[in-house]
C-alpha positions as CSV (number, residue, x, y, z in Angstrom):
1,M,-28.6,18.2,11.2
2,Q,-29.0,16.4,14.5
3,S,-29.0,18.4,17.7
4,T,-28.0,15.5,19.9
5,M,-26.1,12.4,19.2
6,S,-24.9,9.8,21.7
7,V,-21.7,7.8,21.2
8,P,-22.2,4.2,22.4
9,D,-19.7,2.6,24.8
10,Q,-19.3,-0.3,22.4
11,F,-19.8,-0.5,18.6
12,R,-18.8,-2.7,15.7
13,A,-15.5,-2.6,13.9
14,A,-13.7,-4.7,11.3
15,Q,-10.5,-6.0,12.9
16,F,-7.4,-8.1,12.2
17,T,-7.1,-10.1,15.4
18,E,-3.8,-11.8,14.4
19,K,-1.0,-11.3,12.0
20,N,-2.0,-12.4,8.4
21,G,-5.5,-13.1,9.7
22,Q,-8.9,-12.4,8.1
23,L,-11.0,-9.3,9.0
24,E,-13.7,-10.0,11.6
25,I,-16.6,-7.8,12.7
26,K,-16.2,-7.5,16.5
27,P,-17.2,-5.1,19.3
28,T,-14.7,-2.4,20.2
29,Q,-14.5,0.8,22.2
30,L,-13.2,4.3,21.4
31,G,-10.7,4.5,24.3
32,E,-9.4,7.8,25.4
33,V,-10.4,10.8,23.2
34,K,-8.0,13.7,23.5
35,A,-9.1,17.3,24.0
36,D,-8.3,18.1,20.4
37,G,-10.0,14.9,19.1
38,C,-13.5,14.6,17.7
39,V,-15.7,11.5,17.3
40,I,-17.1,10.7,13.9
41,K,-20.0,8.5,13.1
42,V,-18.7,6.8,10.0
43,H,-20.8,6.6,6.8
44,V,-18.2,5.4,4.3
45,C,-14.7,4.1,4.8
46,G,-12.1,3.9,2.0
47,L,-9.7,0.9,1.9
48,H,-6.2,1.3,0.6
49,S,-3.1,-0.7,0.1
50,T,-1.4,1.2,2.9
51,D,-3.7,-0.7,5.3
52,E,-1.5,-3.7,4.6
53,L,1.0,-2.1,7.0
54,L,-1.5,-3.0,9.8
55,K,-2.4,-6.4,8.6
56,H,1.3,-7.5,8.5
57,D,2.3,-5.8,11.8
58,L,4.8,-3.4,10.1
59,L,4.1,-0.3,12.2
60,P,5.9,0.2,15.6
61,D,4.1,-0.1,18.9
62,M,1.0,-1.6,17.3
63,R,-1.0,-4.3,19.1
64,Y,-3.7,-6.7,17.8
65,P,-6.6,-6.4,17.3
66,M,-5.9,-3.8,14.6
67,I,-8.6,-1.9,12.7
68,P,-7.8,-0.7,9.2
69,G,-9.3,2.2,7.4
70,G,-7.3,5.4,6.8
71,V,-10.0,7.7,5.5
72,V,-13.7,8.2,6.2
73,V,-16.7,10.2,5.4
74,G,-19.3,10.7,8.1
75,E,-20.7,13.3,10.6
76,I,-19.4,14.7,13.8
77,A,-20.9,12.7,16.7
78,K,-18.9,14.5,19.4
79,A,-17.1,17.8,18.8
80,A,-13.5,18.3,20.1
81,Q,-13.5,19.8,23.6
82,Q,-10.7,22.2,22.6
83,G,-11.6,22.5,19.0
84,K,-10.4,25.4,16.8
85,R,-12.2,24.5,13.6
86,N,-15.9,25.1,14.3
87,L,-16.7,21.5,13.5
88,K,-20.0,21.1,15.3
89,Q,-22.0,18.0,16.1
90,G,-23.9,16.9,13.0
91,T,-21.4,18.5,10.5
92,R,-20.7,16.2,7.6
93,V,-17.0,15.7,7.3
94,V,-14.2,13.8,5.6
95,A,-11.2,12.8,7.7
96,I,-7.8,11.1,7.3
97,T,-7.7,8.7,10.3
98,F,-4.6,6.7,9.3
99,M,-6.3,3.7,10.9
100,R,-9.4,2.5,12.8
101,G,-11.8,4.0,10.2
102,L,-13.5,0.7,9.3
103,A,-15.8,1.0,12.3
104,E,-19.1,2.6,13.2
105,Y,-17.3,5.3,15.1
106,V,-13.8,6.7,15.0
107,A,-11.9,9.3,17.1
108,V,-9.5,11.5,15.1
109,N,-7.5,14.6,15.7
110,E,-9.5,17.7,14.5
111,A,-6.5,18.8,12.5
112,M,-7.1,15.9,10.1
113,V,-10.8,16.7,9.5
114,I,-12.5,19.0,7.1
115,E,-16.1,19.8,6.3
116,L,-17.3,17.7,3.4
117,P,-17.7,19.9,0.4
118,K,-21.3,20.3,-0.7
119,H,-20.8,18.6,-4.1
120,F,-19.8,15.4,-2.3
121,H,-23.0,15.2,-0.3
122,S,-25.2,13.2,-2.7
123,G,-25.2,10.5,-5.3
124,D,-22.1,8.5,-6.2
125,K,-19.9,11.5,-5.2
126,Q,-20.3,10.7,-1.5
127,F,-18.7,7.3,-2.1
128,E,-15.9,8.8,-4.1
129,A,-15.1,11.4,-1.5
130,P,-12.8,9.1,0.6
131,I,-10.7,8.2,-2.5
132,C,-10.5,11.8,-3.6
133,A,-9.5,12.9,-0.1
134,F,-6.8,10.3,0.4
135,D,-5.4,9.3,-3.0
136,A,-5.7,12.6,-4.8
137,T,-4.4,14.6,-1.9
138,R,-1.4,12.4,-1.4
139,V,-0.5,12.6,-5.1
140,W,-1.1,16.3,-5.2
141,V,1.0,17.1,-2.1
142,A,3.9,14.8,-3.3
143,H,3.8,16.3,-6.8
144,E,3.9,19.9,-5.4
145,R,6.8,19.2,-3.1
146,C,8.9,17.6,-5.9
147,H,7.9,20.5,-8.2
148,D,9.0,23.1,-5.6
149,E,12.3,21.3,-4.9
150,L,13.1,21.5,-8.6
151,K,12.0,25.2,-8.7
152,R,14.2,26.2,-5.8
153,M,17.4,24.7,-7.4
154,P,20.2,27.3,-7.7
155,D,20.9,28.4,-11.3
156,A,24.4,26.9,-11.3
157,E,23.1,23.5,-10.2
158,R,20.3,23.7,-12.7
159,R,22.8,24.3,-15.5
160,L,24.9,21.4,-14.4
161,V,21.9,19.1,-14.2
162,K,20.8,20.2,-17.7
163,D,24.3,19.4,-19.0
164,L,24.4,16.0,-17.4
165,N,21.0,15.1,-18.8
166,E,22.0,16.1,-22.3
167,R,25.1,13.9,-22.0
168,M,22.8,11.0,-21.0
169,G,20.7,11.7,-24.1
170,F,17.8,13.3,-22.3
171,K,16.6,16.3,-24.2
172,G,14.2,19.0,-23.1
173,D,12.4,18.9,-19.7
174,G,11.2,15.3,-19.8
175,V,7.9,13.9,-18.7
176,L,6.1,12.9,-15.5
177,V,5.3,9.3,-15.0
178,V,2.6,7.4,-13.1
179,Y,3.7,3.8,-12.4
180,G,1.0,1.3,-11.7
181,Q,-2.5,0.3,-12.9
182,G,-6.2,0.6,-12.2
183,G,-8.3,3.3,-10.6
184,F,-5.5,4.7,-8.3
185,A,-3.4,5.2,-11.5
186,K,-6.3,7.1,-13.1
187,V,-6.8,9.3,-10.1
188,A,-3.1,10.0,-10.0
189,L,-3.0,10.9,-13.7
190,D,-5.9,13.2,-13.4
191,T,-4.6,14.8,-10.2
192,I,-1.2,15.6,-11.7
193,K,-2.9,17.1,-14.7
194,M,-4.8,19.5,-12.5
195,A,-1.7,20.4,-10.5
196,K,0.9,23.0,-11.6
197,Q,3.1,21.5,-14.2
198,D,3.9,21.9,-17.9
199,R,5.3,18.4,-18.7
200,K,3.5,15.6,-20.5
201,V,2.1,12.9,-18.2
202,I,2.7,9.2,-19.1
203,L,1.4,6.0,-17.6
204,V,3.8,3.1,-17.2
205,A,1.3,0.4,-16.6
206,T,2.2,-2.8,-14.8
207,S,-0.3,-4.8,-17.0
208,D,-2.3,-4.5,-20.2
209,R,-5.6,-5.3,-18.4
210,W,-7.0,-1.9,-19.2
211,S,-6.6,0.3,-22.3
212,A,-5.3,3.9,-22.7
213,G,-8.9,4.9,-23.1
214,D,-9.8,3.5,-19.7
215,Y,-7.3,5.9,-18.2
216,G,-8.4,8.9,-20.3
217,L,-5.1,8.8,-22.2
218,K,-4.0,8.8,-25.9
219,D,-2.4,5.6,-27.0
220,E,1.1,7.2,-27.1
221,C,0.8,8.1,-23.4
222,L,0.6,4.5,-22.3
223,V,3.7,2.3,-21.9
224,V,3.1,-1.3,-20.7
225,V,5.7,-3.1,-18.8
226,G,6.7,-6.3,-20.6
227,K,5.2,-5.2,-23.9
228,H,7.5,-2.1,-24.4
229,N,11.1,-1.3,-23.5
230,V,10.3,1.3,-20.8
231,A,13.7,2.9,-20.9
232,D,13.6,3.4,-24.7
233,E,10.1,4.8,-24.7
234,L,10.9,7.3,-21.9
235,K,14.2,8.4,-23.5
236,K,12.3,9.3,-26.7
237,L,10.3,11.7,-24.5
238,G,13.3,13.2,-22.7
239,G,13.2,10.9,-19.8
240,A,11.2,10.8,-16.6
241,Q,11.7,13.8,-14.3
242,G,9.3,12.4,-11.7
243,V,7.8,9.0,-11.1
244,M,4.7,8.6,-8.9
245,C,4.4,4.9,-8.0
246,V,0.8,4.0,-7.1
247,D,1.9,0.4,-7.0
248,M,5.2,-1.0,-5.6
249,P,8.0,-1.3,-8.2
250,I,8.4,-5.0,-8.8
251,Q,8.6,-5.5,-12.6
252,Q,11.6,-4.6,-14.8
253,V,12.3,-1.6,-12.5
254,E,15.8,-1.2,-14.0
255,Q,14.3,-0.2,-17.3
256,L,12.2,2.4,-15.5
257,L,15.2,3.8,-13.7
258,D,17.2,3.8,-17.0
259,G,14.5,6.0,-18.4
260,C,14.8,8.5,-15.5
261,R,16.6,11.8,-15.8
262,F,19.6,12.9,-13.7
263,H,18.3,14.5,-10.4
264,S,14.8,13.0,-10.9
265,S,12.5,11.8,-8.1
266,I,10.5,8.8,-7.2
267,V,7.5,8.8,-4.8
268,L,6.3,5.5,-3.3
269,L,2.6,5.4,-2.3
270,S,1.7,1.7,-2.1
271,P,3.3,-1.3,-0.5
272,R,2.9,-5.0,-1.5
273,Q,3.8,-7.1,1.5
274,D,3.8,-10.3,-0.5
275,K,6.4,-9.0,-3.0
276,A,10.0,-7.9,-2.8
277,M,10.6,-4.3,-4.0
278,Q,13.3,-4.0,-6.6
279,L,15.1,-0.6,-6.7
280,P,18.7,-0.9,-8.1
281,I,20.6,1.3,-5.7
282,A,23.5,1.9,-8.1
283,N,21.2,3.6,-10.6
284,I,19.7,5.8,-8.0
285,L,23.1,6.9,-6.7
286,A,24.6,7.4,-10.2
287,K,21.7,9.7,-11.2
288,S,21.4,11.5,-7.8
289,M,17.8,10.5,-7.7
290,T,15.5,11.3,-4.7
291,L,13.3,8.7,-3.1
292,H,10.2,9.8,-1.2
293,G,7.6,8.0,0.9
294,Q,4.0,9.1,1.1
295,P,3.7,12.7,2.4
296,L,2.1,13.9,5.6
297,V,-1.1,15.8,4.7
298,T,-2.5,18.8,6.7
299,H,-6.1,19.8,6.7
300,K,-5.3,22.9,4.6
301,Q,-3.8,20.7,1.9
302,L,-6.8,18.4,2.2
303,E,-9.1,21.3,1.8
304,H,-7.2,22.7,-1.2
305,A,-7.0,19.3,-3.0
306,M,-10.8,18.8,-2.5
307,Q,-11.4,22.2,-4.0
308,L,-9.3,21.3,-7.0
309,A,-11.2,18.1,-7.3
310,D,-14.4,20.0,-7.5
311,K,-13.1,22.6,-9.9
312,H,-11.7,20.1,-12.3
313,G,-14.5,17.5,-12.0
314,L,-12.2,14.8,-10.6
315,R,-13.9,11.4,-10.5
316,A,-12.7,8.4,-8.6
317,P,-13.9,4.9,-9.8
318,V,-15.2,3.0,-6.7
319,K,-16.9,-0.2,-5.8
320,Q,-19.1,-0.4,-2.7
321,F,-19.0,-3.2,-0.2
322,N,-21.4,-3.8,2.8
323,F,-20.3,-3.5,6.4
324,D,-20.6,-7.1,7.3
325,E,-17.9,-9.9,7.5
326,G,-18.4,-11.0,4.0
327,G,-18.4,-7.5,2.6
328,V,-15.3,-6.3,4.4
329,R,-13.4,-9.4,3.4
330,R,-14.4,-9.0,-0.2
331,G,-13.4,-5.4,-0.1
332,W,-10.0,-6.3,1.5
333,A,-9.4,-9.0,-1.1
334,A,-10.0,-6.4,-3.9
335,V,-7.4,-4.2,-2.3
336,E,-4.8,-6.9,-2.0
337,G,-5.5,-8.5,-5.4
338,R,-5.5,-5.2,-7.3
339,E,-7.5,-7.0,-10.0
340,Q,-10.4,-4.5,-10.2
341,F,-10.2,-1.0,-11.6
342,E,-12.4,0.5,-8.9
343,A,-11.2,1.5,-5.4
344,A,-12.9,-0.4,-2.5
345,V,-15.2,1.6,-0.2
346,V,-17.2,0.1,2.6
347,V,-20.6,1.6,3.3
348,V,-20.8,1.5,7.1
349,S,-24.1,3.4,7.5
350,R,-26.4,5.2,5.2
351,S,-26.5,9.0,5.7
């Protein structure tokens, strides 16, 4: 652990300098660091589809240049002036930064930083840590909230919902569905399995590029859009009580909603700026379905999710990219194209 570490006035960052532009490596500065903010020397940055919100200028009050990168692993270069978490200089950490993480340094509120668990310190695990931290935590928090909402339902309402589901042909308690494909889908499946739930977990895959075995599933737990009638397959299983969308619903979504139970929920975790989302409103209204965006994550939830990841041996398939212009552009192309199974992580500096 280093006893001193200076933060340079200028450092390199991968930036979008204009709407729909390419990433460029350019000098940047930290700007003002608030009293509850710490500065992290970035080792690894995870890229996610939510970074598309920056590229396409979809967030309010944002100005170019914009630096993507919503989650990082690194070490504390400068501790928070009014810190409450005992995160000292040199401590290895994982942080949800929301943006600006694809840089040599990033300032982040201490509330979104936790000490990197020891089992993530070496080997491939250190490169998987950003994906476990961001993807697994979002899935776990969203799942827990939907589970708790269902659990708090008054008995009279629960009986009514059960009766309505039976009238629609949905027997039993139904299943949980992950909608999407690739590594994010696998992380979501494994995360839901390690969370509190007693329902079967099904993948509704948006392509047949990968097999059930690639996702760690039995063949009967994989339904492929375009090859199967999604509604019929889900109805055989009692219908979907919850749908975790790790890709934006764009293919035969009406079939998916037809297979959802009354008073079910849908969580949206990934945008696709180049596609139009299709969610038939009439179906959502008729079934009293709840639509959720990605949840806000606290450091306590992040800590708990990382502990669960360790306990259950959660693995995140990743592909490493170098921190140079060619590397970050290839990494970004992988995020946008969604044609590789692995998540994209950029190695900014070697620890």
